[in-house]
Structure formats: C-alpha cells, structure tokens
PDB file with SEQRES, HELIX, SHEET and CRYST1 records, atoms N, CA, C and O in Angstrom:
SEQRES   1 A   74  MET THR ASN THR LEU ASP VAL MET THR ARG GLY MET ALA          
SEQRES   2 A   74  CYS LEU THR GLU GLY LEU GLY VAL VAL GLU ALA GLU GLN          
SEQRES   3 A   74  PHE ILE SER ILE ILE ILE ARG GLU ARG PHE ASP TYR THR          
SEQRES   4 A   74  LYS TRP GLN ARG GLN PHE PHE ASP GLU ILE PRO GLN GLY          
SEQRES   5 A   74  GLY PHE HIS ARG ASN ALA LEU GLU TYR ALA LYS ALA HIS          
SEQRES   6 A   74  PRO TYR SER GLY PRO ALA GLU GLN LEU                          
HELIX    1 AA1 THR A    4  LEU A   19  1                                  16    
HELIX    2 AA2 VAL A   21  ARG A   33  1                                  13    
HELIX    3 AA3 TYR A   38  ASP A   47  1                                  10    
HELIX    4 AA4 GLY A   53  ALA A   64  1                                  12    
CRYST1    1.000    1.000    1.000  90.00  90.00  90.00 P 1           1          
ATOM      1  N   MET A   1      96.103  80.634  76.137  1.00  0.00           N  
ATOM      2  CA  MET A   1      94.813  81.030  76.672  1.00  0.00           C  
ATOM      3  C   MET A   1      94.730  80.605  78.138  1.00  0.00           C  
ATOM      4  O   MET A   1      95.179  79.518  78.503  1.00  0.00           O  
ATOM      5  N   THR A   2      94.156  81.467  78.971  1.00  0.00           N  
ATOM      6  CA  THR A   2      94.067  81.211  80.397  1.00  0.00           C  
ATOM      7  C   THR A   2      92.879  80.303  80.698  1.00  0.00           C  
ATOM      8  O   THR A   2      91.809  80.455  80.110  1.00  0.00           O  
ATOM      9  N   ASN A   3      93.073  79.361  81.614  1.00  0.00           N  
ATOM     10  CA  ASN A   3      91.976  78.468  81.936  1.00  0.00           C  
ATOM     11  C   ASN A   3      91.047  79.097  82.981  1.00  0.00           C  
ATOM     12  O   ASN A   3      91.402  80.089  83.617  1.00  0.00           O  
ATOM     13  N   THR A   4      89.874  78.520  83.151  1.00  0.00           N  
ATOM     14  CA  THR A   4      88.844  79.059  84.024  1.00  0.00           C  
ATOM     15  C   THR A   4      89.319  79.150  85.473  1.00  0.00           C  
ATOM     16  O   THR A   4      89.084  80.161  86.134  1.00  0.00           O  
ATOM     17  N   LEU A   5      89.966  78.139  85.960  1.00  0.00           N  
ATOM     18  CA  LEU A   5      90.429  78.130  87.347  1.00  0.00           C  
ATOM     19  C   LEU A   5      91.413  79.267  87.606  1.00  0.00           C  
ATOM     20  O   LEU A   5      91.356  79.918  88.649  1.00  0.00           O  
ATOM     21  N   ASP A   6      92.313  79.502  86.658  1.00  0.00           N  
ATOM     22  CA  ASP A   6      93.289  80.575  86.809  1.00  0.00           C  
ATOM     23  C   ASP A   6      92.596  81.936  86.859  1.00  0.00           C  
ATOM     24  O   ASP A   6      92.935  82.776  87.693  1.00  0.00           O  
ATOM     25  N   VAL A   7      91.638  82.153  85.977  1.00  0.00           N  
ATOM     26  CA  VAL A   7      90.904  83.424  85.953  1.00  0.00           C  
ATOM     27  C   VAL A   7      90.145  83.617  87.260  1.00  0.00           C  
ATOM     28  O   VAL A   7      90.158  84.707  87.832  1.00  0.00           O  
ATOM     29  N   MET A   8      89.486  82.565  87.734  1.00  0.00           N  
ATOM     30  CA  MET A   8      88.732  82.659  88.982  1.00  0.00           C  
ATOM     31  C   MET A   8      89.655  82.943  90.169  1.00  0.00           C  
ATOM     32  O   MET A   8      89.313  83.736  91.046  1.00  0.00           O  
ATOM     33  N   THR A   9      90.811  82.304  90.198  1.00  0.00           N  
ATOM     34  CA  THR A   9      91.770  82.511  91.280  1.00  0.00           C  
ATOM     35  C   THR A   9      92.280  83.946  91.291  1.00  0.00           C  
ATOM     36  O   THR A   9      92.336  84.582  92.343  1.00  0.00           O  
ATOM     37  N   ARG A  10      92.649  84.454  90.125  1.00  0.00           N  
ATOM     38  CA  ARG A  10      93.132  85.833  90.046  1.00  0.00           C  
ATOM     39  C   ARG A  10      92.021  86.832  90.342  1.00  0.00           C  
ATOM     40  O   ARG A  10      92.260  87.863  90.970  1.00  0.00           O  
ATOM     41  N   GLY A  11      90.805  86.529  89.891  1.00  0.00           N  
ATOM     42  CA  GLY A  11      89.667  87.406  90.173  1.00  0.00           C  
ATOM     43  C   GLY A  11      89.384  87.501  91.660  1.00  0.00           C  
ATOM     44  O   GLY A  11      89.147  88.590  92.185  1.00  0.00           O  
ATOM     45  N   MET A  12      89.408  86.355  92.344  1.00  0.00           N  
ATOM     46  CA  MET A  12      89.190  86.363  93.795  1.00  0.00           C  
ATOM     47  C   MET A  12      90.309  87.110  94.505  1.00  0.00           C  
ATOM     48  O   MET A  12      90.063  87.801  95.493  1.00  0.00           O  
ATOM     49  N   ALA A  13      91.529  86.980  94.014  1.00  0.00           N  
ATOM     50  CA  ALA A  13      92.650  87.706  94.613  1.00  0.00           C  
ATOM     51  C   ALA A  13      92.427  89.219  94.478  1.00  0.00           C  
ATOM     52  O   ALA A  13      92.671  89.969  95.423  1.00  0.00           O  
ATOM     53  N   CYS A  14      91.969  89.657  93.316  1.00  0.00           N  
ATOM     54  CA  CYS A  14      91.676  91.087  93.113  1.00  0.00           C  
ATOM     55  C   CYS A  14      90.564  91.558  94.043  1.00  0.00           C  
ATOM     56  O   CYS A  14      90.665  92.618  94.661  1.00  0.00           O  
ATOM     57  N   LEU A  15      89.515  90.768  94.135  1.00  0.00           N  
ATOM     58  CA  LEU A  15      88.398  91.136  95.003  1.00  0.00           C  
ATOM     59  C   LEU A  15      88.825  91.216  96.462  1.00  0.00           C  
ATOM     60  O   LEU A  15      88.504  92.185  97.149  1.00  0.00           O  
ATOM     61  N   THR A  16      89.542  90.211  96.937  1.00  0.00           N  
ATOM     62  CA  THR A  16      89.926  90.213  98.347  1.00  0.00           C  
ATOM     63  C   THR A  16      90.959  91.291  98.656  1.00  0.00           C  
ATOM     64  O   THR A  16      90.958  91.845  99.755  1.00  0.00           O  
ATOM     65  N   GLU A  17      91.842  91.598  97.704  1.00  0.00           N  
ATOM     66  CA  GLU A  17      92.808  92.684  97.917  1.00  0.00           C  
ATOM     67  C   GLU A  17      92.100  94.031  97.986  1.00  0.00           C  
ATOM     68  O   GLU A  17      92.446  94.883  98.804  1.00  0.00           O  
ATOM     69  N   GLY A  18      91.112  94.214  97.126  1.00  0.00           N  
ATOM     70  CA  GLY A  18      90.417  95.505  97.063  1.00  0.00           C  
ATOM     71  C   GLY A  18      89.316  95.676  98.091  1.00  0.00           C  
ATOM     72  O   GLY A  18      89.085  96.781  98.581  1.00  0.00           O  
ATOM     73  N   LEU A  19      88.637  94.590  98.417  1.00  0.00           N  
ATOM     74  CA  LEU A  19      87.474  94.677  99.299  1.00  0.00           C  
ATOM     75  C   LEU A  19      87.677  94.009 100.648  1.00  0.00           C  
ATOM     76  O   LEU A  19      86.983  94.335 101.612  1.00  0.00           O  
ATOM     77  N   GLY A  20      88.599  93.098 100.727  1.00  0.00           N  
ATOM     78  CA  GLY A  20      88.719  92.264 101.915  1.00  0.00           C  
ATOM     79  C   GLY A  20      87.859  91.022 101.723  1.00  0.00           C  
ATOM     80  O   GLY A  20      87.008  90.986 100.835  1.00  0.00           O  
ATOM     81  N   VAL A  21      88.074  90.019 102.540  1.00  0.00           N  
ATOM     82  CA  VAL A  21      87.396  88.743 102.362  1.00  0.00           C  
ATOM     83  C   VAL A  21      85.883  88.873 102.522  1.00  0.00           C  
ATOM     84  O   VAL A  21      85.127  88.358 101.698  1.00  0.00           O  
ATOM     85  N   VAL A  22      85.439  89.556 103.571  1.00  0.00           N  
ATOM     86  CA  VAL A  22      84.004  89.647 103.854  1.00  0.00           C  
ATOM     87  C   VAL A  22      83.267  90.398 102.750  1.00  0.00           C  
ATOM     88  O   VAL A  22      82.240  89.923 102.265  1.00  0.00           O  
ATOM     89  N   GLU A  23      83.769  91.556 102.346  1.00  0.00           N  
ATOM     90  CA  GLU A  23      83.095  92.323 101.298  1.00  0.00           C  
ATOM     91  C   GLU A  23      83.191  91.643  99.935  1.00  0.00           C  
ATOM     92  O   GLU A  23      82.288  91.797  99.113  1.00  0.00           O  
ATOM     93  N   ALA A  24      84.250  90.905  99.681  1.00  0.00           N  
ATOM     94  CA  ALA A  24      84.350  90.140  98.430  1.00  0.00           C  
ATOM     95  C   ALA A  24      83.237  89.106  98.380  1.00  0.00           C  
ATOM     96  O   ALA A  24      82.596  88.932  97.343  1.00  0.00           O  
ATOM     97  N   GLU A  25      83.004  88.419  99.490  1.00  0.00           N  
ATOM     98  CA  GLU A  25      81.912  87.445  99.556  1.00  0.00           C  
ATOM     99  C   GLU A  25      80.558  88.127  99.402  1.00  0.00           C  
ATOM    100  O   GLU A  25      79.669  87.597  98.736  1.00  0.00           O  
ATOM    101  N   GLN A  26      80.395  89.297 100.011  1.00  0.00           N  
ATOM    102  CA  GLN A  26      79.145  90.060  99.856  1.00  0.00           C  
ATOM    103  C   GLN A  26      78.926  90.412  98.395  1.00  0.00           C  
ATOM    104  O   GLN A  26      77.821  90.257  97.874  1.00  0.00           O  
ATOM    105  N   PHE A  27      79.962  90.881  97.740  1.00  0.00           N  
ATOM    106  CA  PHE A  27      79.885  91.258  96.333  1.00  0.00           C  
ATOM    107  C   PHE A  27      79.414  90.085  95.480  1.00  0.00           C  
ATOM    108  O   PHE A  27      78.517  90.229  94.650  1.00  0.00           O  
ATOM    109  N   ILE A  28      80.023  88.933  95.690  1.00  0.00           N  
ATOM    110  CA  ILE A  28      79.654  87.746  94.916  1.00  0.00           C  
ATOM    111  C   ILE A  28      78.209  87.350  95.187  1.00  0.00           C  
ATOM    112  O   ILE A  28      77.475  87.027  94.253  1.00  0.00           O  
ATOM    113  N   SER A  29      77.790  87.370  96.444  1.00  0.00           N  
ATOM    114  CA  SER A  29      76.413  86.978  96.761  1.00  0.00           C  
ATOM    115  C   SER A  29      75.404  87.952  96.174  1.00  0.00           C  
ATOM    116  O   SER A  29      74.322  87.536  95.758  1.00  0.00           O  
ATOM    117  N   ILE A  30      75.732  89.242  96.132  1.00  0.00           N  
ATOM    118  CA  ILE A  30      74.838  90.235  95.522  1.00  0.00           C  
ATOM    119  C   ILE A  30      74.688  89.965  94.029  1.00  0.00           C  
ATOM    120  O   ILE A  30      73.579  90.001  93.495  1.00  0.00           O  
ATOM    121  N   ILE A  31      75.792  89.698  93.364  1.00  0.00           N  
ATOM    122  CA  ILE A  31      75.754  89.425  91.919  1.00  0.00           C  
ATOM    123  C   ILE A  31      74.889  88.201  91.631  1.00  0.00           C  
ATOM    124  O   ILE A  31      74.091  88.208  90.694  1.00  0.00           O  
ATOM    125  N   ILE A  32      75.046  87.164  92.424  1.00  0.00           N  
ATOM    126  CA  ILE A  32      74.266  85.943  92.219  1.00  0.00           C  
ATOM    127  C   ILE A  32      72.788  86.187  92.516  1.00  0.00           C  
ATOM    128  O   ILE A  32      71.918  85.796  91.738  1.00  0.00           O  
ATOM    129  N   ARG A  33      72.512  86.837  93.646  1.00  0.00           N  
ATOM    130  CA  ARG A  33      71.135  87.048  94.088  1.00  0.00           C  
ATOM    131  C   ARG A  33      70.362  87.976  93.143  1.00  0.00           C  
ATOM    132  O   ARG A  33      69.183  87.740  92.878  1.00  0.00           O  
ATOM    133  N   GLU A  34      71.004  89.011  92.643  1.00  0.00           N  
ATOM    134  CA  GLU A  34      70.330  90.022  91.835  1.00  0.00           C  
ATOM    135  C   GLU A  34      70.301  89.678  90.348  1.00  0.00           C  
ATOM    136  O   GLU A  34      69.853  90.495  89.543  1.00  0.00           O  
ATOM    137  N   ARG A  35      70.758  88.514  89.974  1.00  0.00           N  
ATOM    138  CA  ARG A  35      70.851  88.143  88.558  1.00  0.00           C  
ATOM    139  C   ARG A  35      71.529  89.285  87.787  1.00  0.00           C  
ATOM    140  O   ARG A  35      70.990  89.827  86.822  1.00  0.00           O  
ATOM    141  N   PHE A  36      72.689  89.609  88.241  1.00  0.00           N  
ATOM    142  CA  PHE A  36      73.472  90.750  87.793  1.00  0.00           C  
ATOM    143  C   PHE A  36      73.774  90.684  86.300  1.00  0.00           C  
ATOM    144  O   PHE A  36      74.235  89.660  85.795  1.00  0.00           O  
ATOM    145  N   ASP A  37      73.512  91.776  85.605  1.00  0.00           N  
ATOM    146  CA  ASP A  37      73.818  91.883  84.173  1.00  0.00           C  
ATOM    147  C   ASP A  37      74.949  92.892  84.010  1.00  0.00           C  
ATOM    148  O   ASP A  37      74.714  94.100  83.999  1.00  0.00           O  
ATOM    149  N   TYR A  38      76.164  92.398  83.883  1.00  0.00           N  
ATOM    150  CA  TYR A  38      77.347  93.242  83.807  1.00  0.00           C  
ATOM    151  C   TYR A  38      77.263  94.231  82.640  1.00  0.00           C  
ATOM    152  O   TYR A  38      77.633  95.396  82.790  1.00  0.00           O  
ATOM    153  N   THR A  39      76.789  93.781  81.499  1.00  0.00           N  
ATOM    154  CA  THR A  39      76.711  94.640  80.323  1.00  0.00           C  
ATOM    155  C   THR A  39      75.781  95.825  80.566  1.00  0.00           C  
ATOM    156  O   THR A  39      76.109  96.960  80.221  1.00  0.00           O  
ATOM    157  N   LYS A  40      74.629  95.559  81.157  1.00  0.00           N  
ATOM    158  CA  LYS A  40      73.678  96.625  81.464  1.00  0.00           C  
ATOM    159  C   LYS A  40      74.270  97.607  82.484  1.00  0.00           C  
ATOM    160  O   LYS A  40      74.119  98.822  82.357  1.00  0.00           O  
ATOM    161  N   TRP A  41      74.940  97.056  83.488  1.00  0.00           N  
ATOM    162  CA  TRP A  41      75.551  97.873  84.532  1.00  0.00           C  
ATOM    163  C   TRP A  41      76.620  98.786  83.924  1.00  0.00           C  
ATOM    164  O   TRP A  41      76.663  99.973  84.250  1.00  0.00           O  
ATOM    165  N   GLN A  42      77.473  98.265  83.058  1.00  0.00           N  
ATOM    166  CA  GLN A  42      78.507  99.073  82.413  1.00  0.00           C  
ATOM    167  C   GLN A  42      77.891 100.136  81.509  1.00  0.00           C  
ATOM    168  O   GLN A  42      78.379 101.265  81.456  1.00  0.00           O  
ATOM    169  N   ARG A  43      76.825  99.782  80.801  1.00  0.00           N  
ATOM    170  CA  ARG A  43      76.154 100.742  79.925  1.00  0.00           C  
ATOM    171  C   ARG A  43      75.658 101.938  80.736  1.00  0.00           C  
ATOM    172  O   ARG A  43      75.843 103.087  80.336  1.00  0.00           O  
ATOM    173  N   GLN A  44      75.031 101.660  81.870  1.00  0.00           N  
ATOM    174  CA  GLN A  44      74.543 102.734  82.733  1.00  0.00           C  
ATOM    175  C   GLN A  44      75.708 103.575  83.254  1.00  0.00           C  
ATOM    176  O   GLN A  44      75.618 104.802  83.301  1.00  0.00           O  
ATOM    177  N   PHE A  45      76.782 102.929  83.637  1.00  0.00           N  
ATOM    178  CA  PHE A  45      77.950 103.635  84.147  1.00  0.00           C  
ATOM    179  C   PHE A  45      78.530 104.570  83.088  1.00  0.00           C  
ATOM    180  O   PHE A  45      78.773 105.745  83.362  1.00  0.00           O  
ATOM    181  N   PHE A  46      78.749 104.055  81.888  1.00  0.00           N  
ATOM    182  CA  PHE A  46      79.367 104.867  80.839  1.00  0.00           C  
ATOM    183  C   PHE A  46      78.423 105.934  80.290  1.00  0.00           C  
ATOM    184  O   PHE A  46      78.884 106.975  79.823  1.00  0.00           O  
ATOM    185  N   ASP A  47      77.126 105.701  80.336  1.00  0.00           N  
ATOM    186  CA  ASP A  47      76.176 106.721  79.885  1.00  0.00           C  
ATOM    187  C   ASP A  47      76.211 107.960  80.768  1.00  0.00           C  
ATOM    188  O   ASP A  47      75.865 109.050  80.315  1.00  0.00           O  
ATOM    189  N   GLU A  48      76.625 107.807  82.019  1.00  0.00           N  
ATOM    190  CA  GLU A  48      76.664 108.931  82.953  1.00  0.00           C  
ATOM    191  C   GLU A  48      77.950 109.747  82.850  1.00  0.00           C  
ATOM    192  O   GLU A  48      78.037 110.829  83.430  1.00  0.00           O  
ATOM    193  N   ILE A  49      78.942 109.251  82.129  1.00  0.00           N  
ATOM    194  CA  ILE A  49      80.202 109.984  81.970  1.00  0.00           C  
ATOM    195  C   ILE A  49      79.996 111.066  80.913  1.00  0.00           C  
ATOM    196  O   ILE A  49      79.520 110.773  79.816  1.00  0.00           O  
ATOM    197  N   PRO A  50      80.349 112.317  81.230  1.00  0.00           N  
ATOM    198  CA  PRO A  50      80.179 113.385  80.237  1.00  0.00           C  
ATOM    199  C   PRO A  50      81.040 113.143  78.992  1.00  0.00           C  
ATOM    200  O   PRO A  50      82.056 112.451  79.052  1.00  0.00           O  
ATOM    201  N   GLN A  51      80.620 113.720  77.874  1.00  0.00           N  
ATOM    202  CA  GLN A  51      81.345 113.534  76.620  1.00  0.00           C  
ATOM    203  C   GLN A  51      82.795 113.979  76.795  1.00  0.00           C  
ATOM    204  O   GLN A  51      83.061 115.075  77.289  1.00  0.00           O  
ATOM    205  N   GLY A  52      83.714 113.134  76.392  1.00  0.00           N  
ATOM    206  CA  GLY A  52      85.138 113.410  76.527  1.00  0.00           C  
ATOM    207  C   GLY A  52      85.699 112.998  77.882  1.00  0.00           C  
ATOM    208  O   GLY A  52      86.917 112.957  78.057  1.00  0.00           O  
ATOM    209  N   GLY A  53      84.840 112.696  78.830  1.00  0.00           N  
ATOM    210  CA  GLY A  53      85.280 112.345  80.172  1.00  0.00           C  
ATOM    211  C   GLY A  53      86.067 111.056  80.225  1.00  0.00           C  
ATOM    212  O   GLY A  53      87.065 110.959  80.940  1.00  0.00           O  
ATOM    213  N   PHE A  54      85.622 110.068  79.472  1.00  0.00           N  
ATOM    214  CA  PHE A  54      86.316 108.776  79.472  1.00  0.00           C  
ATOM    215  C   PHE A  54      87.738 108.951  78.956  1.00  0.00           C  
ATOM    216  O   PHE A  54      88.683 108.416  79.535  1.00  0.00           O  
ATOM    217  N   HIS A  55      87.888 109.689  77.883  1.00  0.00           N  
ATOM    218  CA  HIS A  55      89.217 109.911  77.298  1.00  0.00           C  
ATOM    219  C   HIS A  55      90.115 110.650  78.285  1.00  0.00           C  
ATOM    220  O   HIS A  55      91.274 110.278  78.470  1.00  0.00           O  
ATOM    221  N   ARG A  56      89.585 111.696  78.921  1.00  0.00           N  
ATOM    222  CA  ARG A  56      90.349 112.446  79.917  1.00  0.00           C  
ATOM    223  C   ARG A  56      90.788 111.539  81.070  1.00  0.00           C  
ATOM    224  O   ARG A  56      91.944 111.570  81.493  1.00  0.00           O  
ATOM    225  N   ASN A  57      89.847 110.733  81.569  1.00  0.00           N  
ATOM    226  CA  ASN A  57      90.167 109.818  82.670  1.00  0.00           C  
ATOM    227  C   ASN A  57      91.229 108.802  82.260  1.00  0.00           C  
ATOM    228  O   ASN A  57      92.115 108.474  83.048  1.00  0.00           O  
ATOM    229  N   ALA A  58      91.140 108.305  81.028  1.00  0.00           N  
ATOM    230  CA  ALA A  58      92.121 107.328  80.538  1.00  0.00           C  
ATOM    231  C   ALA A  58      93.514 107.953  80.450  1.00  0.00           C  
ATOM    232  O   ALA A  58      94.505 107.318  80.812  1.00  0.00           O  
ATOM    233  N   LEU A  59      93.589 109.184  79.975  1.00  0.00           N  
ATOM    234  CA  LEU A  59      94.886 109.863  79.880  1.00  0.00           C  
ATOM    235  C   LEU A  59      95.479 110.120  81.263  1.00  0.00           C  
ATOM    236  O   LEU A  59      96.677 109.932  81.474  1.00  0.00           O  
ATOM    237  N   GLU A  60      94.637 110.549  82.205  1.00  0.00           N  
ATOM    238  CA  GLU A  60      95.102 110.789  83.573  1.00  0.00           C  
ATOM    239  C   GLU A  60      95.608 109.490  84.200  1.00  0.00           C  
ATOM    240  O   GLU A  60      96.639 109.474  84.871  1.00  0.00           O  
ATOM    241  N   TYR A  61      94.874 108.406  83.975  1.00  0.00           N  
ATOM    242  CA  TYR A  61      95.280 107.117  84.527  1.00  0.00           C  
ATOM    243  C   TYR A  61      96.616 106.679  83.924  1.00  0.00           C  
ATOM    244  O   TYR A  61      97.498 106.203  84.640  1.00  0.00           O  
ATOM    245  N   ALA A  62      96.761 106.840  82.610  1.00  0.00           N  
ATOM    246  CA  ALA A  62      97.998 106.426  81.940  1.00  0.00           C  
ATOM    247  C   ALA A  62      99.194 107.226  82.458  1.00  0.00           C  
ATOM    248  O   ALA A  62     100.285 106.678  82.618  1.00  0.00           O  
ATOM    249  N   LYS A  63      98.994 108.504  82.718  1.00  0.00           N  
ATOM    250  CA  LYS A  63     100.088 109.328  83.251  1.00  0.00           C  
ATOM    251  C   LYS A  63     100.443 108.912  84.675  1.00  0.00           C  
ATOM    252  O   LYS A  63     101.618 108.877  85.041  1.00  0.00           O  
ATOM    253  N   ALA A  64      99.435 108.599  85.471  1.00  0.00           N  
ATOM    254  CA  ALA A  64      99.662 108.231  86.872  1.00  0.00           C  
ATOM    255  C   ALA A  64     100.177 106.803  87.027  1.00  0.00           C  
ATOM    256  O   ALA A  64     100.789 106.472  88.043  1.00  0.00           O  
ATOM    257  N   HIS A  65      99.933 105.950  86.020  1.00  0.00           N  
ATOM    258  CA  HIS A  65     100.329 104.538  86.093  1.00  0.00           C  
ATOM    259  C   HIS A  65     101.069 104.135  84.811  1.00  0.00           C  
ATOM    260  O   HIS A  65     100.541 103.359  84.014  1.00  0.00           O  
ATOM    261  N   PRO A  66     102.273 104.651  84.608  1.00  0.00           N  
ATOM    262  CA  PRO A  66     102.998 104.309  83.376  1.00  0.00           C  
ATOM    263  C   PRO A  66     103.315 102.815  83.314  1.00  0.00           C  
ATOM    264  O   PRO A  66     103.619 102.187  84.328  1.00  0.00           O  
ATOM    265  N   TYR A  67     103.240 102.274  82.131  1.00  0.00           N  
ATOM    266  CA  TYR A  67     103.513 100.849  81.930  1.00  0.00           C  
ATOM    267  C   TYR A  67     104.996 100.581  82.120  1.00  0.00           C  
ATOM    268  O   TYR A  67     105.836 101.258  81.527  1.00  0.00           O  
ATOM    269  N   SER A  68     105.314  99.610  82.932  1.00  0.00           N  
ATOM    270  CA  SER A  68     106.717  99.301  83.176  1.00  0.00           C  
ATOM    271  C   SER A  68     107.039  97.817  82.953  1.00  0.00           C  
ATOM    272  O   SER A  68     108.099  97.332  83.347  1.00  0.00           O  
ATOM    273  N   GLY A  69     106.114  97.122  82.323  1.00  0.00           N  
ATOM    274  CA  GLY A  69     106.311  95.683  82.079  1.00  0.00           C  
ATOM    275  C   GLY A  69     107.194  95.422  80.880  1.00  0.00           C  
ATOM    276  O   GLY A  69     107.673  96.352  80.232  1.00  0.00           O  
ATOM    277  N   PRO A  70     107.407  94.153  80.588  1.00  0.00           N  
ATOM    278  CA  PRO A  70     108.250  93.770  79.460  1.00  0.00           C  
ATOM    279  C   PRO A  70     107.461  93.837  78.149  1.00  0.00           C  
ATOM    280  O   PRO A  70     106.996  92.813  77.647  1.00  0.00           O  
ATOM    281  N   ALA A  71     107.316  95.015  77.612  1.00  0.00           N  
ATOM    282  CA  ALA A  71     106.552  95.193  76.372  1.00  0.00           C  
ATOM    283  C   ALA A  71     107.271  94.522  75.209  1.00  0.00           C  
ATOM    284  O   ALA A  71     108.500  94.472  75.155  1.00  0.00           O  
ATOM    285  N   GLU A  72     106.477  94.012  74.288  1.00  0.00           N  
ATOM    286  CA  GLU A  72     107.033  93.379  73.103  1.00  0.00           C  
ATOM    287  C   GLU A  72     106.390  94.023  71.887  1.00  0.00           C  
ATOM    288  O   GLU A  72     105.169  93.978  71.734  1.00  0.00           O  
ATOM    289  N   GLN A  73     107.188  94.613  71.034  1.00  0.00           N  
ATOM    290  CA  GLN A  73     106.655  95.242  69.836  1.00  0.00           C  
ATOM    291  C   GLN A  73     106.335  94.186  68.807  1.00  0.00           C  
ATOM    292  O   GLN A  73     107.166  93.334  68.495  1.00  0.00           O  
ATOM    293  N   LEU A  74     105.123  94.245  68.280  1.00  0.00           N  
ATOM    294  CA  LEU A  74     104.698  93.258  67.282  1.00  0.00           C  
ATOM    295  C   LEU A  74     104.920  93.759  65.885  1.00  0.00           C  
ATOM    296  O   LEU A  74     104.618  93.055  64.922  1.00  0.00           O  
TER     297      LEU A  74                                                      
END                                                                             
C-alpha cells in the first residue's frame, strides 16, 4: 500500500507536469477555497456525457495508449 507522502509527491508531479508550477498552485488554492467536492464535480461531469460516450472514449483512449508495462496475469 502506498503511503500518503508518496501519493502527494506523485500527485504534485502530475499537476506540475500538466499545469506548470503556478497553475498547479492555483488549482490547489481553488480546491481549498471553494470547499471542493470531487464526487459532486465528477457526477456533474459524467452526467453531461451522452449515453455510450464514456465507453467510446475509453476504447479510443485504449487504442491510442496501448499498455506496455510488465503485466502479470493473476
């Protein structure tokens, strides 16, 4: 199981890679200031996707980003 510090470190790395340092800090401050509810935000996001859209998007993503890691069959 991953510890909290490791998750936070990797999360900040993702934010700074995708947004840059300044926008990553803005993102964090907005979440804190707005009492951000991730579950509610995701619900609104997914409610706007047309029926079948999520599945189509997932298939397109899987085709564009094939898994190349060391998979282990269980």
